[in-house]
N, CA, C and O atoms as a MOPAC input file, in Angstrom:
PM7 MOZYME 1SCF
protein

 N    132.30500 1    96.48600 1    89.43800 1
 C    130.88800 1    96.75900 1    89.52300 1
 C    130.48000 1    96.83100 1    91.00000 1
 O    130.83800 1    95.95000 1    91.78300 1
 N    129.74700 1    97.85500 1    91.37800 1
 C    129.33500 1    98.04100 1    92.76200 1
 C    128.25400 1    97.04800 1    93.13700 1
 O    127.37300 1    96.72800 1    92.33900 1
 N    128.33900 1    96.55700 1    94.39100 1
 C    127.31600 1    95.63900 1    94.88500 1
 C    126.06700 1    96.41100 1    95.24300 1
 O    126.13200 1    97.53500 1    95.74100 1
 N    124.92600 1    95.79000 1    94.98100 1
 C    123.65300 1    96.39100 1    95.37300 1
 C    123.40000 1    96.13300 1    96.84400 1
 O    123.74200 1    95.07200 1    97.36700 1
 N    122.80100 1    97.10800 1    97.50900 1
 C    122.41900 1    96.93500 1    98.90200 1
 C    121.27500 1    95.93900 1    98.98100 1
 O    120.32600 1    96.01600 1    98.20000 1
 N    121.35800 1    95.00500 1    99.91800 1
 C    120.27300 1    94.05900 1   100.11300 1
 C    119.14600 1    94.76400 1   100.86000 1
 O    119.36800 1    95.36100 1   101.91300 1
 N    117.95000 1    94.69100 1   100.31300 1
 C    116.80200 1    95.35600 1   100.90600 1
 C    116.00100 1    94.36400 1   101.73500 1
 O    115.80400 1    93.21600 1   101.33600 1
 N    115.54400 1    94.82100 1   102.88900 1
 C    114.74600 1    93.98300 1   103.77200 1
 C    113.31000 1    93.86500 1   103.29000 1
 O    112.90200 1    94.53800 1   102.34300 1
 N    112.55100 1    93.00600 1   103.94800 1
 C    111.13600 1    92.84400 1   103.60700 1
 C    110.38800 1    94.13400 1   103.91000 1
 O    110.77300 1    94.90500 1   104.78900 1
 N    109.33200 1    94.34600 1   103.17600 1
 C    108.54300 1    95.56800 1   103.34500 1
 C    107.10400 1    95.28400 1   102.94600 1
 O    106.86100 1    94.63200 1   101.93000 1
 N    106.16400 1    95.75700 1   103.72000 1
 C    104.74600 1    95.60300 1   103.39800 1
 C    104.01700 1    96.81800 1   103.95700 1
 O    103.67000 1    96.85500 1   105.13800 1
 N    103.79100 1    97.80500 1   103.10800 1
 C    103.13500 1    99.03200 1   103.55200 1
 C    101.99700 1    99.38800 1   102.61200 1
 O    101.95100 1    98.92200 1   101.47300 1
 N    101.10800 1   100.19000 1   103.08000 1
 C    100.08100 1   100.79500 1   102.23500 1
 C    100.22900 1   102.29500 1   102.38100 1
 O    100.37900 1   102.80200 1   103.49200 1
 N    100.18900 1   102.99800 1   101.28200 1
 C    100.34800 1   104.45500 1   101.29500 1
 C     99.16500 1   105.06200 1   100.56600 1
 O     98.93200 1   104.76100 1    99.39500 1
 N     98.42700 1   105.90300 1   101.24200 1
 C     97.28800 1   106.57300 1   100.62200 1
 C     97.72100 1   107.82900 1    99.89000 1
 O     98.67100 1   108.49400 1   100.30400 1
 N     97.03600 1   108.15800 1    98.80900 1
 C     97.32500 1   109.35100 1    98.02000 1
 C     96.02900 1   110.07400 1    97.69300 1
 O     94.98900 1   109.43800 1    97.52500 1
 N     96.08000 1   111.39800 1    97.60300 1
 C     94.91500 1   112.13900 1    97.10500 1
 C     94.62900 1   111.70800 1    95.66100 1
 O     95.53300 1   111.28200 1    94.94300 1
 N     93.37600 1   111.82100 1    95.25000 1
 C     92.96000 1   111.35500 1    93.92600 1
 C     93.83200 1   111.90700 1    92.79700 1
 O     94.20600 1   111.15600 1    91.89600 1
 N     94.16700 1   113.21000 1    92.82400 1
 C     94.97100 1   113.79700 1    91.73900 1
 C     96.34700 1   113.15100 1    91.63400 1
 O     96.82000 1   112.88800 1    90.52900 1
 N     96.99500 1   112.89400 1    92.76200 1
 C     98.31500 1   112.25400 1    92.73900 1
 C     98.20000 1   110.81600 1    92.24500 1
 O     99.03300 1   110.36100 1    91.46200 1
 N     97.18400 1   110.10800 1    92.69100 1
 C     96.98100 1   108.72700 1    92.26400 1
 C     96.76100 1   108.65400 1    90.75600 1
 O     97.32600 1   107.79700 1    90.07700 1
 N     95.94400 1   109.55100 1    90.24700 1
 C     95.67400 1   109.60700 1    88.80700 1
 C     96.96200 1   109.85600 1    88.02100 1
 O     97.20600 1   109.20500 1    87.00500 1
 N     97.77800 1   110.78800 1    88.48700 1
 C     99.04300 1   111.09300 1    87.80400 1
 C     99.96000 1   109.87000 1    87.79100 1
 O    100.60600 1   109.59600 1    86.78000 1
 N    100.02300 1   109.14000 1    88.89300 1
 C    100.86100 1   107.93700 1    88.95700 1
 C    100.33600 1   106.86400 1    88.00800 1
 O    101.11600 1   106.20500 1    87.32000 1
 N     99.01300 1   106.68700 1    87.97100 1
 C     98.42800 1   105.70600 1    87.05200 1
 C     98.70900 1   106.06100 1    85.59800 1
 O     98.99300 1   105.18400 1    84.78200 1
 N     98.62800 1   107.35100 1    85.27700 1
 C     98.90900 1   107.77700 1    83.89900 1
 C    100.35200 1   107.49700 1    83.51200 1
 O    100.63000 1   107.01400 1    82.41500 1
 N    101.27600 1   107.80800 1    84.43500 1
 C    102.69800 1   107.53100 1    84.15500 1
 C    102.92800 1   106.03500 1    83.98700 1
 O    103.65900 1   105.60800 1    83.09300 1
 N    102.29400 1   105.23200 1    84.85900 1
 C    102.40400 1   103.77900 1    84.76500 1
 C    101.87600 1   103.28700 1    83.42500 1
 O    102.54000 1   102.50400 1    82.74400 1
 N    100.68100 1   103.74300 1    83.04100 1
 C    100.08400 1   103.32400 1    81.76900 1
 C    100.98500 1   103.69400 1    80.59200 1
 O    101.15500 1   102.89600 1    79.66900 1
 N    101.56000 1   104.88900 1    80.61500 1
 C    102.46600 1   105.30900 1    79.53800 1
 C    103.67800 1   104.38700 1    79.45500 1
 O    104.07600 1   103.98600 1    78.36200 1
 N    104.27000 1   104.04500 1    80.60600 1
 C    105.43900 1   103.16200 1    80.60800 1
 C    105.08600 1   101.77500 1    80.09400 1
 O    105.83800 1   101.18900 1    79.31400 1
 N    103.95200 1   101.25100 1    80.52500 1
 C    103.51900 1    99.92600 1    80.06100 1
 C    103.32000 1    99.95200 1    78.54700 1
 O    103.79000 1    99.06300 1    77.83600 1
 N    102.62800 1   100.96500 1    78.06900 1
 C    102.33800 1   101.08700 1    76.64100 1
 C    103.61200 1   101.20400 1    75.80600 1
 O    103.68200 1   100.67100 1    74.69800 1
 N    104.61300 1   101.89700 1    76.33400 1
 C    105.86100 1   102.13800 1    75.60000 1
 C    106.93200 1   101.07500 1    75.87600 1
 O    108.02000 1   101.13200 1    75.30400 1
 N    106.63000 1   100.11000 1    76.74500 1
 C    107.59600 1    99.06800 1    77.07500 1
 C    108.79200 1    99.60400 1    77.84500 1
 O    109.90700 1    99.10200 1    77.69700 1
 N    108.56300 1   100.62200 1    78.66600 1
 C    109.65100 1   101.24800 1    79.42800 1
 C    109.56600 1   100.88300 1    80.90000 1
 O    108.51700 1   100.47100 1    81.39600 1
 N    110.67800 1   101.03900 1    81.58400 1
 C    110.76800 1   100.85000 1    83.02800 1
 C    109.95900 1   101.94000 1    83.72900 1
 O    110.00200 1   103.10200 1    83.32500 1
 N    109.22600 1   101.57100 1    84.77000 1
 C    108.43300 1   102.52300 1    85.54400 1
 C    109.13200 1   102.77200 1    86.87200 1
 O    109.44400 1   101.83300 1    87.60400 1
 N    109.37300 1   104.03300 1    87.17500 1
 C    110.02500 1   104.39600 1    88.43400 1
 C    109.04900 1   105.18300 1    89.29100 1
 O    108.37000 1   106.09200 1    88.81400 1
 N    108.99400 1   104.81400 1    90.57100 1
 C    108.06700 1   105.45000 1    91.49600 1
 C    108.69200 1   105.46200 1    92.88500 1
 O    109.50300 1   104.59900 1    93.22200 1
 N    108.30900 1   106.44000 1    93.67800 1
 C    108.74500 1   106.49100 1    95.06700 1
 C    107.51600 1   106.28600 1    95.95100 1
 O    106.51100 1   106.98400 1    95.81000 1
 N    107.61100 1   105.32100 1    96.86200 1
 C    106.50700 1   105.01500 1    97.76700 1
 C    107.02600 1   105.09900 1    99.20000 1
 O    107.95000 1   104.38000 1    99.58100 1
 N    106.42800 1   105.97600 1    99.97500 1
 C    106.79700 1   106.14600 1   101.38400 1
 C    108.31100 1   106.26900 1   101.55400 1
 O    108.90100 1   105.63800 1   102.43100 1
 N    108.93100 1   107.09000 1   100.70300 1
 C    110.34800 1   107.39200 1   100.83500 1
 C    111.30700 1   106.42300 1   100.17100 1
 O    112.51400 1   106.66000 1   100.19600 1
 N    110.82400 1   105.34600 1    99.58200 1
 C    111.70800 1   104.38900 1    98.91300 1
 C    111.46700 1   104.40700 1    97.41100 1
 O    110.32900 1   104.32600 1    96.94800 1
 N    112.55200 1   104.51400 1    96.66300 1
 C    112.45500 1   104.50200 1    95.20400 1
 C    112.38600 1   103.07000 1    94.70000 1
 O    113.13200 1   102.19500 1    95.14000 1
 N    111.47200 1   102.85500 1    93.76600 1
 C    111.23900 1   101.52200 1    93.21400 1
 C    111.30100 1   101.62200 1    91.69900 1
 O    110.78400 1   102.56500 1    91.10100 1
 N    111.93900 1   100.63600 1    91.09300 1
 C    112.06500 1   100.59100 1    89.64300 1
 C    111.42400 1    99.29200 1    89.14600 1
 O    111.89300 1    98.19600 1    89.45500 1
 N    110.36400 1    99.43300 1    88.38600 1
 C    109.60000 1    98.28500 1    87.89800 1
 C    110.02500 1    97.98200 1    86.46200 1
 O    109.90400 1    98.84100 1    85.58900 1
 N    110.52300 1    96.76800 1    86.20800 1
 C    110.96600 1    96.43200 1    84.85100 1
 C    109.78800 1    96.33400 1    83.88200 1
 O    108.66400 1    96.05300 1    84.29700 1
 N    110.04400 1    96.56500 1    82.59800 1
 C    108.95800 1    96.54600 1    81.61100 1
 C    108.30800 1    95.17700 1    81.42400 1
 O    107.19500 1    95.09500 1    80.90500 1
 N    108.98200 1    94.09700 1    81.83800 1
 C    108.40700 1    92.76000 1    81.66700 1
 C    107.70200 1    92.25500 1    82.93700 1
 O    107.43600 1    91.06000 1    83.06200 1
 N    107.40500 1    93.15200 1    83.86600 1
 C    106.72200 1    92.76000 1    85.10300 1
 C    105.33000 1    92.21200 1    84.80400 1
 O    104.68900 1    92.61700 1    83.83400 1
 N    104.87200 1    91.29100 1    85.64300 1
 C    103.54200 1    90.70100 1    85.51600 1
 C    102.52400 1    91.65600 1    86.13000 1
 O    102.70800 1    92.13200 1    87.25000 1
 N    101.46200 1    91.93100 1    85.40300 1
 C    100.43100 1    92.86300 1    85.85700 1
 C     99.13300 1    92.08000 1    86.03100 1
 O     98.71500 1    91.35200 1    85.13100 1
 N     98.49800 1    92.23400 1    87.19300 1
 C     97.20500 1    91.58600 1    87.38900 1
 C     96.32200 1    92.44200 1    88.29000 1
 O     96.78100 1    93.38900 1    88.92900 1
 N     95.05400 1    92.08500 1    88.32100 1
 C     94.07800 1    92.77900 1    89.15000 1
 C     93.46100 1    91.75000 1    90.08700 1
 O     93.03300 1    90.67600 1    89.66200 1
 N     93.42400 1    92.09600 1    91.35800 1
 C     92.90200 1    91.19000 1    92.37400 1
 C     91.66900 1    91.81300 1    93.03100 1
 O     91.64000 1    93.01400 1    93.29900 1
 N     90.65900 1    90.99100 1    93.28400 1
 C     89.45200 1    91.46400 1    93.96000 1
 C     89.22900 1    90.59300 1    95.19300 1
 O     89.23000 1    89.36500 1    95.10600 1
 N     89.03800 1    91.23700 1    96.32900 1
 C     88.76000 1    90.52100 1    97.57000 1
 C     87.45900 1    91.05200 1    98.15800 1
 O     87.18100 1    92.25000 1    98.09800 1
 N     86.67300 1    90.15600 1    98.72200 1
 C     85.42100 1    90.55900 1    99.36000 1
 C     85.33600 1    89.90400 1   100.73100 1
 O     85.50000 1    88.69200 1   100.87400 1
 N     85.07700 1    90.72700 1   101.72500 1
 C     84.86600 1    90.23400 1   103.08100 1
 C     83.45900 1    90.58100 1   103.51500 1
 O     82.64500 1    91.03500 1   102.71000 1
 N     83.17300 1    90.36600 1   104.79300 1
 C     81.83400 1    90.66000 1   105.30700 1
 C     81.57300 1    92.15900 1   105.39200 1
 O     80.43200 1    92.60000 1   105.25100 1
 N     82.62300 1    92.94500 1   105.62300 1
 C     82.42500 1    94.38100 1   105.85200 1
 C     83.08500 1    95.28500 1   104.82600 1
 O     82.86200 1    96.49600 1   104.84300 1
 N     83.90100 1    94.71800 1   103.92100 1
 C     84.53900 1    95.57200 1   102.91800 1
 C     84.96300 1    94.77500 1   101.69700 1
 O     85.08000 1    93.55100 1   101.73600 1
 N     85.19000 1    95.50100 1   100.61500 1
 C     85.72400 1    94.91600 1    99.38400 1
 C     86.99300 1    95.66500 1    99.01100 1
 O     87.21900 1    96.79700 1    99.44000 1
 N     87.80700 1    95.01400 1    98.20700 1
 C     89.08100 1    95.60100 1    97.83100 1
 C     89.42800 1    95.19200 1    96.40500 1
 O     89.25000 1    94.03800 1    96.01700 1
 N     89.92400 1    96.15200 1    95.63300 1
 C     90.47700 1    95.88400 1    94.31100 1
 C     91.92900 1    96.33400 1    94.35100 1
 O     92.22000 1    97.47800 1    94.70100 1
 N     92.83400 1    95.44100 1    93.99600 1
 C     94.26100 1    95.75900 1    93.97700 1
 C     94.78600 1    95.62100 1    92.55500 1
 O     94.55400 1    94.61000 1    91.89100 1
 N     95.48600 1    96.63200 1    92.10200 1
 C     96.22300 1    96.56000 1    90.84300 1
 C     97.63700 1    96.16000 1    91.24100 1
 O     98.33900 1    96.92000 1    91.90800 1
 N     98.04900 1    94.96900 1    90.83100 1
 C     99.34000 1    94.44400 1    91.27100 1
 C    100.32700 1    94.37000 1    90.12300 1
 O     99.97300 1    94.07700 1    88.98100 1
 N    101.57100 1    94.64400 1    90.46100 1
 C    102.66900 1    94.53600 1    89.51000 1
 C    103.74500 1    93.73600 1    90.21300 1
 O    104.23800 1    94.15300 1    91.26200 1
 N    104.12200 1    92.58800 1    89.65300 1
 C    105.09800 1    91.70800 1    90.28000 1
 C    106.23900 1    91.41500 1    89.31500 1
 O    106.05000 1    91.35300 1    88.10000 1
 N    107.43200 1    91.23500 1    89.88800 1
 C    108.59500 1    90.87000 1    89.09200 1
 C    109.58700 1    90.12800 1    89.94800 1
 O    109.58100 1    90.26700 1    91.17100 1
 N    110.43900 1    89.34200 1    89.32600 1
 C    111.48400 1    88.56900 1    90.00500 1
 C    112.67200 1    89.47300 1    90.30000 1
 O    113.00200 1    90.36700 1    89.52000 1
 N    113.30300 1    89.22600 1    91.43200 1
 C    114.50600 1    89.97500 1    91.80500 1
 C    115.73400 1    89.30400 1    91.24400 1
 O    116.84800 1    89.78500 1    91.45000 1

């Protein structure tokens, strides 16, 4: 069995036009609904999200801006 490459830490934000974002959300929703693995490429890196990943929504408010994050987390 081949060894997996160890991946370094990463923390990026990637903006998308509304149409692309909508398409990604639809694919994500379909995978969640069907209990399937979700695969996505973000800033050149392919990511595979397992069907049992934890999904949550986070809201942050500061003095000058607010933020809503749709988060998907899983153990490595």
